[in-house]
LUMMAR-594655 format. One line per field, with one value per residue (C-alpha): residue number from 0; z, y, x. Coordinates in Angstrom, 2 decimals, padded with zeros to 5 digits, always signed. Layout:
N
k = NUM/...
pz = Z/...
py = Y/...
px = X/...
This chain:
462
k = 0/1/2/3/4/5/6/7/8/9/10/11/12/13/14/15/16/17/18/19/20/21/22/23/24/25/26/27/28/29/30/31/32/33/34/35/36/37/38/39/40/41/42/43/44/45/46/47/48/49/50/51/52/53/54/55/56/57/58/59/60/61/62/63/64/65/66/67/68/69/70/71/72/73/74/75/76/77/78/79/80/81/82/83/84/85/86/87/88/89/90/91/92/93/94/95/96/97/98/99/100/101/102/103/104/105/106/107/108/109/110/111/112/113/114/115/116/117/118/119/120/121/122/123/124/125/126/127/128/129/130/131/132/133/134/135/136/137/138/139/140/141/142/143/144/145/146/147/148/149/150/151/152/153/154/155/156/157/158/159/160/161/162/163/164/165/166/167/168/169/170/171/172/173/174/175/176/177/178/179/180/181/182/183/184/185/186/187/188/189/190/191/192/193/194/195/196/197/198/199/200/201/202/203/204/205/206/207/208/209/210/211/212/213/214/215/216/217/218/219/220/221/222/223/224/225/226/227/228/229/230/231/232/233/234/235/236/237/238/239/240/241/242/243/244/245/246/247/248/249/250/251/252/253/254/255/256/257/258/259/260/261/262/263/264/265/266/267/268/269/270/271/272/273/274/275/276/277/278/279/280/281/282/283/284/285/286/287/288/289/290/291/292/293/294/295/296/297/298/299/300/301/302/303/304/305/306/307/308/309/310/311/312/313/314/315/316/317/318/319/320/321/322/323/324/325/326/327/328/329/330/331/332/333/334/335/336/337/338/339/340/341/342/343/344/345/346/347/348/349/350/351/352/353/354/355/356/357/358/359/360/361/362/363/364/365/366/367/368/369/370/371/372/373/374/375/376/377/378/379/380/381/382/383/384/385/386/387/388/389/390/391/392/393/394/395/396/397/398/399/400/401/402/403/404/405/406/407/408/409/410/411/412/413/414/415/416/417/418/419/420/421/422/423/424/425/426/427/428/429/430/431/432/433/434/435/436/437/438/439/440/441/442/443/444/445/446/447/448/449/450/451/452/453/454/455/456/457/458/459/460/461
pz = -015.82/-015.31/-012.01/-011.33/-011.87/-009.89/-006.98/-007.01/-007.04/-004.11/-002.12/-002.72/-001.58/+001.61/+002.38/+001.81/+004.35/+006.92/+006.59/+006.56/+008.62/+010.40/+007.80/+009.29/+009.18/+006.75/+004.40/+004.40/+003.80/+000.93/-000.78/-000.32/-001.79/-004.67/-005.34/-005.22/-007.71/-010.03/-010.18/-010.65/-013.44/-015.22/-015.05/-018.84/-019.42/-016.80/-018.48/-021.87/-020.50/-018.78/-021.96/-023.92/-021.33/-020.14/-022.31/-019.38/-019.97/-018.79/-016.09/-014.74/-014.75/-012.81/-010.38/-009.56/-009.89/-010.02/-007.62/-005.30/-004.99/-004.57/-001.79/-000.06/-000.16/+001.12/+004.04/+004.86/+004.67/+007.01/+009.66/+009.24/+012.23/+014.50/+013.17/+013.67/+017.24/+019.95/+022.30/+026.05/+027.63/+031.20/+033.07/+036.17/+039.82/+040.22/+037.84/+039.51/+038.53/+034.81/+031.48/+028.88/+025.28/+021.82/+018.96/+015.32/+013.35/+009.64/+008.67/+006.18/+002.59/+001.37/-001.80/-003.36/-005.98/-007.90/-010.05/-013.49/-012.87/-011.23/-012.24/-011.20/-007.99/-006.65/-007.40/-005.80/-002.99/-000.84/-001.66/+000.15/+003.36/+002.81/+002.35/+005.19/+007.51/+006.46/+004.35/+001.07/-001.54/-004.64/-006.77/-009.16/-011.57/-013.51/-016.98/-017.88/-018.17/-020.16/-020.84/-017.20/-016.09/-018.35/-016.93/-013.31/-014.07/-015.83/-013.08/-010.37/-012.23/-013.45/-010.10/-007.23/-006.03/-006.87/-003.45/-002.03/-004.60/-007.58/-010.08/-011.22/-014.29/-016.16/-016.45/-013.89/-013.75/-012.31/-009.66/-008.71/-008.52/-006.26/-003.98/-003.51/-001.92/+001.84/+002.06/+005.40/+004.34/+001.32/+000.20/-002.47/-004.29/-006.64/-006.85/-003.98/-005.95/-006.51/-002.99/-001.66/-003.68/-002.32/+001.20/+000.73/-000.62/+002.27/+004.77/+003.55/+005.05/+007.79/+006.06/+007.26/+004.57/+003.66/+001.12/-000.59/-002.43/-003.67/-003.48/-004.47/-002.90/-002.36/-002.54/-000.63/-001.67/+000.75/-000.32/+001.02/-001.27/-003.67/-006.82/-009.08/-006.74/-005.87/-009.55/-010.41/-007.61/-008.34/-012.05/-011.32/-008.93/-011.04/-014.55/-013.70/-015.31/-017.09/-013.78/-013.22/-009.65/-006.64/-004.60/-007.39/-006.50/-007.70/-007.42/-006.08/-003.52/-003.98/-002.15/-004.63/-004.16/-005.92/-008.21/-011.49/-010.90/-010.07/-013.21/-015.26/-013.47/-013.95/-017.67/-017.83/-015.99/-018.23/-021.23/-019.46/-018.71/-021.90/-024.54/-026.48/-027.64/-025.07/-027.69/-029.02/-025.66/-024.63/-021.01/-021.08/-020.72/-022.11/-020.72/-020.12/-022.47/-024.43/-021.71/-019.28/-022.05/-022.67/-018.93/-018.77/-021.88/-020.32/-017.80/-020.67/-021.66/-020.02/-018.03/-019.80/-019.47/-020.75/-022.58/-023.35/-026.60/-027.05/-029.54/-028.83/-031.16/-029.25/-025.80/-025.40/-023.25/-022.82/-019.38/-018.72/-016.31/-015.44/-013.85/-011.51/-008.82/-005.36/-006.57/-009.18/-006.41/-006.34/-010.01/-012.46/-014.02/-012.85/-009.24/-009.09/-008.98/-008.62/-011.85/-012.21/-015.29/-016.48/-015.71/-012.85/-011.56/-009.81/-007.43/-005.80/-002.25/-000.35/+003.16/+004.16/+006.22/+003.07/+001.36/+004.39/+004.65/+001.20/+002.42/+005.36/+003.17/+003.42/-000.25/+000.33/+001.57/+003.31/+000.71/+000.43/+000.40/+001.00/+000.22/+001.79/+000.31/+002.97/+005.45/+007.93/+010.81/+011.80/+008.23/+008.04/+011.45/+010.59/+007.47/+009.12/+012.01/+010.04/+006.97/+007.68/+005.08/+004.81/+004.42/+002.43/+002.22/+003.17/+000.29/-001.96/-003.60/-003.69/-002.21/+001.19/-000.48/-000.94/+002.81/+004.00/+007.63/+006.86/+006.80/+003.67/+003.58/+003.52/+005.94/+005.52/+001.83/+000.82/+002.49/+005.41/+006.82/+005.63/+004.56/+003.60/+005.72/+009.10/+008.57/+005.63/+007.93/+010.60/+008.03/+007.06/+010.64/+013.41/+016.75/+019.01/+022.72/+025.29/+029.07/+030.61/+034.34/+037.00/+039.43/+042.66/+044.46/+043.57/+045.36/+046.33/+046.10/+042.81/+043.81/+045.53/+048.15/+048.12/+051.28/+052.28/+052.95/+049.46/+047.92/+049.84/+048.76/+045.10/+044.90/+045.99/+043.49/+040.44
py = +035.20/+033.05/+031.27/+033.57/+036.76/+035.37/+034.41/+037.84/+039.58/+037.50/+038.14/+041.91/+041.86/+039.99/+042.49/+045.38/+043.97/+043.31/+046.88/+048.70/+046.68/+047.30/+049.41/+052.30/+052.72/+055.62/+053.53/+050.57/+052.86/+054.55/+051.22/+049.93/+053.17/+052.78/+049.26/+050.56/+053.34/+051.04/+048.50/+051.16/+052.83/+049.53/+048.20/+048.29/+046.50/+043.91/+043.31/+042.83/+040.34/+038.33/+038.33/+036.91/+034.26/+033.16/+034.85/+036.92/+039.81/+043.23/+043.37/+039.93/+040.92/+044.08/+042.38/+039.32/+040.67/+044.46/+045.63/+042.72/+043.91/+047.57/+046.65/+044.51/+047.35/+049.94/+047.64/+047.25/+051.01/+051.65/+049.20/+049.13/+051.30/+049.16/+045.92/+047.19/+048.32/+046.25/+044.58/+044.38/+041.18/+040.08/+038.93/+036.73/+037.77/+035.62/+037.92/+041.19/+043.78/+043.00/+043.91/+041.26/+042.49/+041.06/+042.82/+042.22/+041.58/+040.92/+037.48/+039.03/+037.83/+036.06/+034.12/+034.29/+031.64/+032.39/+030.18/+030.85/+030.90/+034.36/+035.32/+038.99/+038.75/+035.67/+037.12/+040.50/+039.84/+038.01/+040.84/+043.24/+041.28/+040.89/+044.64/+045.57/+043.30/+044.92/+042.17/+042.22/+039.94/+037.86/+037.27/+034.34/+034.62/+031.56/+030.97/+029.18/+032.62/+034.38/+037.72/+038.12/+037.07/+039.74/+042.49/+041.47/+041.63/+044.98/+046.60/+045.50/+046.18/+049.62/+050.84/+049.14/+049.04/+045.45/+045.25/+045.55/+043.72/+041.74/+039.53/+036.32/+035.00/+031.84/+028.14/+025.37/+025.69/+029.20/+027.93/+025.17/+027.64/+029.90/+027.02/+026.10/+029.50/+029.94/+032.28/+033.32/+032.51/+030.88/+031.55/+029.15/+029.02/+026.11/+022.40/+019.96/+017.95/+020.96/+022.15/+018.96/+019.65/+023.21/+021.88/+019.43/+022.17/+024.47/+021.72/+021.63/+025.13/+024.78/+027.63/+028.26/+028.12/+028.98/+026.57/+027.63/+024.49/+023.11/+020.12/+019.05/+021.66/+020.33/+022.31/+021.07/+021.96/+021.46/+020.97/+024.36/+026.64/+029.35/+027.41/+030.43/+032.33/+029.13/+028.29/+031.82/+031.95/+028.47/+029.26/+032.51/+030.85/+027.75/+029.17/+032.33/+032.00/+028.88/+027.02/+027.53/+028.75/+026.93/+027.56/+026.96/+024.42/+021.15/+019.06/+019.39/+017.17/+017.90/+016.76/+014.55/+016.58/+019.57/+017.74/+018.06/+021.68/+022.69/+021.08/+022.92/+026.21/+025.83/+025.24/+028.41/+030.47/+029.25/+030.47/+033.75/+034.34/+033.12/+032.71/+029.63/+029.10/+030.22/+029.79/+033.21/+034.90/+037.73/+036.82/+033.23/+032.33/+029.67/+026.81/+028.13/+025.71/+022.48/+020.38/+021.31/+020.96/+017.38/+016.64/+017.70/+015.89/+012.38/+013.87/+014.48/+010.82/+010.02/+011.35/+014.75/+016.26/+019.73/+021.20/+019.06/+020.83/+021.54/+022.86/+022.03/+024.64/+027.36/+025.78/+025.88/+023.61/+024.62/+024.96/+021.33/+019.51/+015.85/+013.77/+011.31/+008.87/+008.58/+005.30/+007.29/+009.15/+006.86/+005.98/+008.59/+010.57/+013.85/+012.64/+011.30/+014.67/+018.38/+019.39/+022.94/+023.48/+024.18/+020.71/+020.35/+016.90/+016.86/+014.01/+013.45/+012.16/+010.98/+011.61/+014.07/+011.48/+009.39/+012.43/+013.32/+009.74/+010.06/+012.92/+010.86/+008.23/+008.00/+008.99/+012.25/+014.90/+018.10/+020.60/+024.19/+025.40/+024.18/+025.78/+025.22/+026.36/+026.08/+028.06/+025.17/+025.90/+022.25/+021.23/+023.94/+023.04/+019.33/+020.08/+022.74/+020.44/+017.22/+018.52/+019.83/+022.57/+025.78/+028.27/+028.90/+030.46/+029.83/+030.57/+031.89/+030.86/+032.21/+035.66/+034.86/+035.58/+039.22/+039.95/+041.12/+040.42/+036.72/+034.64/+032.52/+029.17/+025.42/+022.57/+019.31/+018.53/+021.82/+023.97/+025.18/+028.66/+031.49/+035.12/+038.23/+041.34/+041.22/+037.54/+038.48/+040.76/+038.06/+035.39/+037.34/+038.36/+036.71/+037.76/+038.30/+037.79/+039.76/+039.89/+042.96/+042.70/+045.13/+044.23/+045.33/+043.49/+040.17/+037.65/+034.64/+031.97/+030.49/+030.21/+027.25/+026.06/+024.89/+024.23/+022.91/+026.48/+027.66/+024.64/+025.27/+028.92/+028.18/+025.43/+027.97/+030.56/+028.37
px = +037.80/+040.90/+041.49/+044.44/+042.42/+039.50/+041.75/+043.46/+040.08/+038.83/+041.99/+041.76/+038.15/+039.01/+041.80/+039.41/+036.98/+039.67/+040.97/+037.62/+035.15/+032.94/+031.16/+029.21/+025.46/+025.91/+028.07/+025.66/+022.72/+024.54/+025.27/+021.73/+020.36/+022.79/+021.47/+017.88/+018.60/+020.55/+017.70/+015.06/+017.02/+017.60/+014.04/+013.59/+016.91/+015.96/+012.60/+014.25/+016.77/+014.02/+011.95/+014.88/+015.74/+012.30/+009.68/+008.42/+006.06/+007.25/+004.57/+005.46/+009.13/+008.40/+006.01/+008.12/+011.65/+012.14/+009.44/+010.19/+013.79/+012.83/+010.42/+013.06/+015.60/+013.12/+012.29/+015.99/+016.58/+013.66/+014.88/+018.66/+019.55/+017.38/+018.89/+022.44/+021.88/+023.65/+021.21/+021.57/+020.27/+019.81/+022.89/+023.13/+023.20/+026.33/+028.21/+027.22/+028.23/+028.11/+026.55/+025.63/+025.55/+024.93/+026.72/+025.66/+028.84/+029.31/+030.62/+033.02/+033.27/+030.14/+029.34/+025.87/+025.09/+021.89/+019.62/+018.13/+014.37/+014.19/+017.71/+017.64/+015.65/+017.43/+020.87/+020.24/+017.76/+020.36/+022.77/+020.42/+020.90/+024.63/+025.18/+022.83/+024.80/+028.09/+029.66/+031.54/+029.99/+030.65/+027.53/+027.54/+024.56/+023.41/+024.81/+021.54/+019.88/+022.65/+020.96/+019.98/+023.45/+024.91/+022.70/+023.49/+027.21/+026.89/+024.83/+027.25/+030.51/+029.39/+028.12/+029.97/+033.55/+034.63/+036.24/+032.71/+030.59/+031.80/+029.96/+031.64/+029.84/+030.72/+030.05/+030.28/+034.07/+033.69/+031.31/+033.76/+036.63/+034.60/+033.63/+037.28/+037.90/+037.46/+034.46/+033.04/+029.46/+027.78/+024.22/+022.95/+019.62/+018.95/+018.25/+018.63/+021.21/+023.50/+022.80/+024.37/+027.52/+027.68/+027.23/+030.12/+032.39/+031.48/+032.26/+035.87/+036.34/+033.68/+031.85/+028.28/+025.62/+022.09/+020.60/+017.37/+016.29/+012.97/+010.69/+007.21/+004.95/+001.40/-001.81/-004.86/-008.40/-011.28/-014.90/-016.02/-013.98/-015.08/-014.19/-013.75/-011.42/-009.56/-008.97/-007.86/-005.29/-003.99/-003.63/-001.80/+000.67/+001.22/+001.68/+003.58/+007.01/+005.68/+005.68/+009.41/+008.99/+010.42/+007.27/+004.74/+002.03/+003.55/+000.38/-003.17/-004.87/-008.57/-011.67/-013.51/-016.71/-015.15/-012.72/-014.65/-015.77/-012.20/-010.78/-013.38/-012.67/-008.89/-009.43/-011.52/-008.90/-006.08/-008.07/-008.88/-005.19/-003.52/-006.24/-007.27/-003.67/-001.06/+001.66/+000.67/+000.13/+002.46/+001.72/+002.94/+006.61/+008.91/+010.97/+014.48/+016.28/+015.85/+017.48/+014.72/+012.12/+013.28/+013.18/+009.52/+008.31/+007.92/+005.50/+003.07/+002.95/-000.39/-003.36/-003.55/-007.03/-006.16/-003.20/-000.20/+000.71/+004.41/+006.97/+010.58/+012.07/+010.21/+010.74/+006.95/+004.80/+001.17/-000.41/-001.31/-003.62/-003.09/-005.87/-004.16/-005.28/-003.75/-002.26/-000.28/+001.53/+004.53/+005.06/+003.77/+006.69/+005.16/+005.19/+008.73/+010.52/+009.84/+008.10/+009.42/+007.32/+003.75/+002.34/-000.15/-001.21/-004.58/-005.38/-008.78/-009.13/-012.20/-010.90/-008.18/-006.21/-005.64/-004.07/-001.97/-000.72/+000.90/+003.08/+004.32/+005.99/+009.80/+010.11/+008.21/+010.65/+009.62/+008.33/+009.47/+005.86/+002.33/-001.02/-004.41/-007.71/-010.39/-012.46/-012.49/-010.12/-009.87/-008.96/-006.30/-004.87/-004.57/-002.54/-000.39/+000.47/+000.99/+002.85/+006.35/+006.94/+008.93/+006.09/+002.95/-000.49/-004.07/-006.44/-003.68/-000.42/+003.15/+002.41/+003.93/+007.28/+006.32/+006.01/+009.47/+008.59/+007.95/+011.17/+011.41/+013.19/+012.83/+013.19/+015.09/+015.60/+013.97/+016.59/+018.66/+018.14/+015.92/+015.95/+013.90/+013.55/+015.24/+015.94/+018.19/+020.18/+020.50/+021.40/+024.53/+025.30/+027.28/+025.84/+028.82/+028.09/+030.08/+029.89/+031.54/+032.24/+033.29/+036.04/+034.36/+032.89/+034.52/+032.30/+034.46/+031.74/+032.97/+036.63/+038.31/+038.72/+035.09/+033.12/+029.74/+028.62/+029.66/+027.97/+024.78/+024.66/+025.47/+022.85/+020.25/+021.45/+022.06
């Protein structure tokens, strides 16, 4: 798409919104239902695209992308009328008679920039909120997952009026061209580094943003856990999508009393999930491209206790366990950046405060997620209160994302803003405040000339 065509398309979309907004409840519901039916009807095509891009199994594709979206849309359809309803709030006696109202109002034209790791879900899930809130939207899928990008573009172009929803595929030049346009809202999911560039571009137009970023998400394991269940849930959350999940456990901090049993149990669960050689498993994915494969390779240079096998031509890295010490926290290659791959460092601690102290270092930014495996309320409370993270689970991994009523988002370097469920609606909504006053009576207390009596009365009232 040339810059001229792209600019013309964006201008037509903006005009369409200005002429037709606000979109009615019936119209929004119709478009959300359309999106639901389109996704459901294309589930096989979606699975095939994800298999080609990331080596995902059809069940994993359905579970983490298709069904996730269907559930999100159903939730929005069930609550849309309630979300759209104006809300009356309490006014002040000084403004009697009056009525204070809050009106949900669409921002207008929004840009959604999606990443490659869950390329269908993360392109279309924000779109649910954008449509529910009554916006028009431009969706920019990631070129790093080309087959998924193609299916997103086809589904949207074949089924939606481009003045309402349009897909803008292409390389980095397309993204830069989009960011030069004055959108009313930008929703970005991706790396912290690119998120900063999006934030800078948005600032040029004073455009509000949501940034869904990443970070090194820790997982704490107490001594009192059920080792088998703990290992199974960690393995599921870590090696889904070959570890290319923004909220995957990035490293484990494990009580030394259960360190060896947990390593053994994780090894067992990897074999249970993917067999003795995951290279031949239909349930184990691939690294998205060779650039990311090469980025991960130095992390395998030392401390491997299980796995580590790799084949560059197949973009394959086996599920891998690294045995690290707390002293490795600051200098091992796997601890210097978000891993975003199938490599799991495991660090033993003797006392919880020593593990928590690591996360308080200036170099340790706020993670997108954190996980706690324990039945000890005091242990859980200490971590929850002392680690500033976006969201997470107790005695599980990743599944907090699947609850529409739980807002999902980061804090600090892991993101700005949140979405899912009602929070998606509010993210793409400007809440317009309006005070409507009557003209009788018009109490003169606030008007000059002021007197001691007026001041005395107002001081009692205010």
